[in-house]
C-alpha positions in Angstrom: 50.0 -56.1 61.8 50.5 -59.2 64.7 48.3 -61.3 62.4 50.0 -61.1 59.4 53.4 -61.4 60.6 52.2 -64.6 62.1 50.9 -65.4 58.7 53.9 -64.6 56.8 55.8 -66.7 59.4 53.8 -70.0 58.2 54.2 -69.0 54.7 57.9 -68.2 55.1 58.7 -71.9 56.7 56.4 -73.7 54.5 59.3 -74.4 52.0 62.1 -74.7 54.5 60.7 -77.9 56.4 63.0 -80.8 56.2 66.0 -78.5 54.9 69.3 -80.4 56.4 73.0 -79.4 56.9 72.2 -75.3 55.0 74.3 -72.9 56.4 72.0 -70.7 58.5 74.3 -67.9 58.7 74.6 -64.3 60.2 77.5 -61.6 59.1 78.7 -60.8 62.7 79.9 -57.2 62.6 83.2 -57.0 64.4 83.3 -54.9 68.2 85.3 -51.9 68.8 85.4 -53.5 72.3 85.9 -57.2 73.6 82.7 -58.8 73.7 81.5 -61.9 75.8 79.3 -65.3 75.7 76.1 -62.7 76.3 76.4 -60.7 73.2 76.7 -64.3 71.6 72.9 -65.3 72.8 71.1 -63.5 70.9 72.4 -65.5 67.6 71.6 -68.5 69.1 67.8 -67.2 70.0 67.6 -66.8 66.0 68.6 -70.4 65.7 71.8 -69.6 63.5 74.2 -72.2 62.9 76.5 -70.7 61.4 78.1 -66.9 61.5 80.6 -64.8 59.3 83.6 -63.3 61.5 85.0 -60.3 59.4 88.3 -58.7 60.5 89.3 -56.0 58.3 92.3 -54.6 56.6 92.1 -51.2 54.8 93.5 -49.1 52.4 93.8 -45.2 51.2 92.1 -45.4 48.0 91.3 -47.6 44.8 95.1 -47.1 44.0 97.0 -47.8 46.9 99.2 -51.0 46.6 99.3 -51.2 50.8 97.1 -53.2 52.7 96.5 -52.1 56.3 95.6 -54.9 58.6 96.0 -56.4 62.4 96.8 -53.0 63.5 96.2 -51.2 67.2 94.4 -48.5 65.9 91.6 -50.9 64.5 88.8 -51.8 66.1 88.9 -55.2 68.3 87.0 -57.4 66.5 88.7 -56.3 63.2 92.3 -57.7 64.3 93.4 -61.5 64.3 92.9 -61.7 68.5 89.5 -59.9 68.3 88.6 -62.7 65.5 89.8 -65.9 67.3 88.0 -64.8 70.7 85.1 -64.0 68.7 85.5 -67.3 66.9 86.0 -69.1 70.2 82.6 -67.6 71.7 80.7 -68.4 68.6 81.8 -72.3 68.8 81.2 -72.4 72.6 77.4 -71.6 71.4 77.7 -74.7 68.8 78.1 -72.1 65.9 80.0 -72.8 63.0 82.2 -69.7 61.5 83.2 -68.4 58.1 86.0 -66.2 58.4 85.6 -63.6 56.0 88.5 -61.2 56.3 87.7 -57.9 53.9 89.4 -54.6 52.5 87.6 -51.7 53.3 88.4 -48.5 51.1 88.7 -45.2 52.7 85.5 -43.3 52.2 83.6 -46.4 51.6 84.7 -46.3 48.0 83.4 -49.8 46.1 86.3 -52.5 46.5 85.5 -54.0 43.2 87.1 -50.7 41.5 90.4 -51.4 42.9 93.1 -51.3 40.4 96.6 -50.3 40.7 98.2 -48.0 37.8 101.3 -50.2 37.2 103.1 -53.2 37.3 105.1 -52.7 40.0 102.2 -51.8 42.3 100.3 -54.5 41.3 103.2 -56.6 42.8 103.3 -54.7 45.8 99.2 -54.6 46.5 99.6 -58.6 45.5 102.5 -59.1 48.3 100.1 -57.3 50.5 97.3 -59.0 50.3 98.7 -62.5 50.0 100.2 -61.6 53.4 96.8 -60.5 54.8 94.9 -63.5 53.6 97.8 -65.8 55.2 97.4 -64.5 58.1 93.5 -65.2 58.4 94.1 -68.6 57.0 96.2 -69.1 59.6 94.1 -68.2 62.1 91.2 -70.2 60.4 93.3 -73.4 60.9 94.5 -72.3 64.4 90.8 -72.3 65.3 89.4 -74.9 63.3 87.1 -72.7 61.6 85.0 -75.0 58.8 85.2 -72.0 56.0 87.4 -69.6 54.5 86.3 -66.9 52.6 89.5 -65.5 50.7 88.2 -62.4 49.1 85.3 -60.3 48.8 83.9 -58.2 45.7 86.9 -58.0 44.0 85.8 -58.3 40.8 88.7 -55.9 38.9 91.3 -57.3 41.1 89.9 -61.2 40.1 89.8 -60.5 36.5 92.7 -58.6 35.7 95.1 -60.9 37.8 94.1 -64.6 37.3 97.4 -65.8 37.5 98.1 -64.6 41.5 94.6 -65.6 42.7 95.4 -69.7 41.1 99.1 -69.6 43.3 97.0 -68.0 46.5 94.7 -70.5 46.5 97.1 -73.1 46.4 99.4 -71.3 49.2 96.1 -71.0 50.9 95.4 -74.6 50.8 98.9 -75.3 52.4 98.2 -73.9 56.1 94.7 -74.2 55.8 92.7 -77.3 55.7 89.3 -76.2 55.8 87.0 -75.3 52.8 87.3 -72.2 50.6 85.1 -69.6 48.8 85.3 -66.0 47.6 82.6 -63.5 47.7 81.6 -61.8 44.6 79.3 -59.5 43.9 76.1 -60.4 42.5 76.7 -58.8 38.8 80.1 -60.4 38.3 79.8 -63.8 40.3 79.8 -65.6 36.5 83.0 -63.8 35.6 85.1 -65.5 38.4 87.8 -67.9 36.2 88.6 -69.8 39.7 85.3 -71.5 41.2 86.5 -75.1 40.3 89.4 -74.5 42.6 87.1 -73.8 45.7 84.5 -75.6 47.6 81.5 -72.9 47.7 80.7 -70.8 45.1 79.8 -67.1 46.8 77.6 -65.0 45.8 76.7 -61.6 47.7 73.0 -61.8 46.7 72.0 -58.4 46.3 70.2 -58.6 43.2 67.9 -56.5 41.8 64.5 -58.0 42.3 61.3 -55.5 42.1 60.6 -51.6 41.5 57.5 -51.4 43.8 57.6 -49.2 47.1 56.1 -52.7 48.9 56.5 -55.6 46.7 54.5 -58.9 47.0 56.4 -62.2 48.0 55.2 -63.0 44.1 56.6 -60.6 42.7 59.6 -61.3 44.4 59.6 -64.2 43.6 58.8 -63.5 39.9 61.7 -61.0 40.0 64.1 -63.7 41.2 63.9 -66.3 38.1 66.3 -64.5 35.6 68.9 -64.3 38.4 68.1 -67.9 39.6 68.1 -69.0 36.0 71.8 -67.9 35.9 72.9 -68.9 39.2 72.0 -72.7 38.5 73.4 -72.5 34.9 76.7 -71.5 36.4 76.3 -74.0 39.5 76.0 -77.1 37.2 78.8 -75.8 34.8 81.4 -75.6 37.6 79.6 -78.3 39.7 80.4 -76.3 43.1 77.1 -75.6 45.7 76.5 -72.0 45.6 76.6 -70.3 48.7 75.0 -66.6 49.6 78.1 -65.1 51.3 76.2 -62.3 52.3 72.2 -61.5 51.6 69.9 -59.4 53.1 67.4 -56.1 52.7 66.8 -53.1 54.2 63.3 -52.2 56.0 62.7 -49.2 53.6 60.7 -48.0 50.2 61.8 -50.1 47.3 63.9 -52.4 49.2 64.0 -55.1 46.3 64.9 -51.8 43.6 68.4 -52.0 44.3 69.6 -53.9 47.4 73.1 -53.1 47.6 72.9 -49.5 48.5 73.8 -48.1 52.1 73.1 -45.0 51.8 72.0 -42.9 54.5 68.8 -41.6 53.8 66.4 -40.9 56.9 63.0 -42.3 57.4 61.2 -44.4 54.3 60.5 -47.4 57.2 59.5 -50.3 55.5 59.3 -53.4 57.9 57.0 -55.3 55.4 59.1 -54.6 52.4 61.9 -56.3 54.4 59.7 -59.1 55.8 58.4 -59.9 51.9 61.6 -59.3 50.3 63.3 -62.3 52.9 60.7 -64.4 52.3 60.7 -64.6 48.6 64.6 -65.5 48.7 63.5 -68.5 51.6 60.9 -70.1 49.4 63.1 -69.4 46.2 66.6 -71.1 47.4 66.4 -73.2 50.7 64.9 -75.8 48.9 67.6 -76.3 46.6 69.8 -79.0 46.6 72.7 -77.2 45.0 72.1 -74.5 47.9 74.0 -74.5 50.6 72.8 -71.4 52.8 73.6 -67.7 53.3 75.0 -65.2 55.6 72.1 -62.4 56.7 74.0 -58.9 56.2 74.0 -58.1 59.0 74.2 -58.7 63.1 75.5 -56.8 65.5 77.0 -57.7 68.8 75.2 -55.0 71.0 71.6 -57.0 70.5 69.3 -54.8 72.4 70.8 -51.2 71.0 70.1 -52.6 67.1 68.0 -52.2 64.6 64.1 -51.5 66.0 61.0 -50.8 64.1 62.2 -47.0 63.6 65.6 -48.3 61.9 65.7 -48.3 57.8 68.9 -50.3 57.7 69.8 -54.2 57.1 69.6 -55.8 60.6 66.6 -57.2 61.4 67.3 -57.1 65.1 64.4 -56.4 66.8 62.0 -55.9 64.5 59.7 -58.3 62.9 62.0 -60.3 60.2 63.8 -61.2 63.3 60.7 -63.4 64.2 60.8 -65.0 60.6 64.2 -65.6 60.8 64.0 -67.3 63.8 61.4 -69.6 62.4 62.6 -70.5 59.5 66.3 -71.6 60.8 64.8 -73.4 63.2 62.7 -75.5 60.7 65.9 -75.8 58.7 67.6 -78.2 60.9 65.0 -80.3 61.4 
């Protein structure tokens, strides 16, 4: 097993050497309690140079027109004060930040299905969402975060209300001087009407790439080809670098079949499938000049208690894939 991991690392990194300025990022999960610099050290240890900090707003259901955010009932890391402190700690270790405020719908319903029932409700929802984003635009400016993501997987909202998004982007730019992106789901990224108003095309890259239980690297790379063609065509059309605002695979059987699934199944742990899927993604994208990098989903603050070889979730922590990421992120900064 050890020899196989070493071989994978060599293959994985061979296509990454010499790449400069990629965003080698992790999605840093908000902590329930205040964290300190010791919680950042493991991020540094895998040679990440970026992290996504993700405060949250909440709505009760897909038709609820009010976003609740920055309230005491939320976790520390989900509020503005926690986000600021997390950014500060990351910056102290030399890690740049994409601030990525997100909405969570109670019971985990998909944010892309959020839709109001009336014009009045749409207006109320837009006012609430705008206040949410403008708060974190101000936080990003105050903390000198170089990148702000103005939304995540909201395709119905985006496609039904394009005028709102155009004016939101304009308002954000009056209070925030950094770069902007938006994170659209893998199956809807081509339908975003405002990419040219932003600085990066942001994609949550959970593309289906294999039907196999333990897909090989070659099979996975072949599975990427139609998706990569579509991404490249859009990139050429809008003339913006592509950023994987989220990417990752679970350490589970059939990880490449429906990579977006976060269902709570037990067992079916497949560390090799995760290794192969990550390796294929890097070999396909990290050498492309039009590709800006990505943010691995996801990374927990309590590193020692996270992941492990019996864990079938997305995190690479304390799994063989952690060493693969560490090596490639290091080579990607040479």
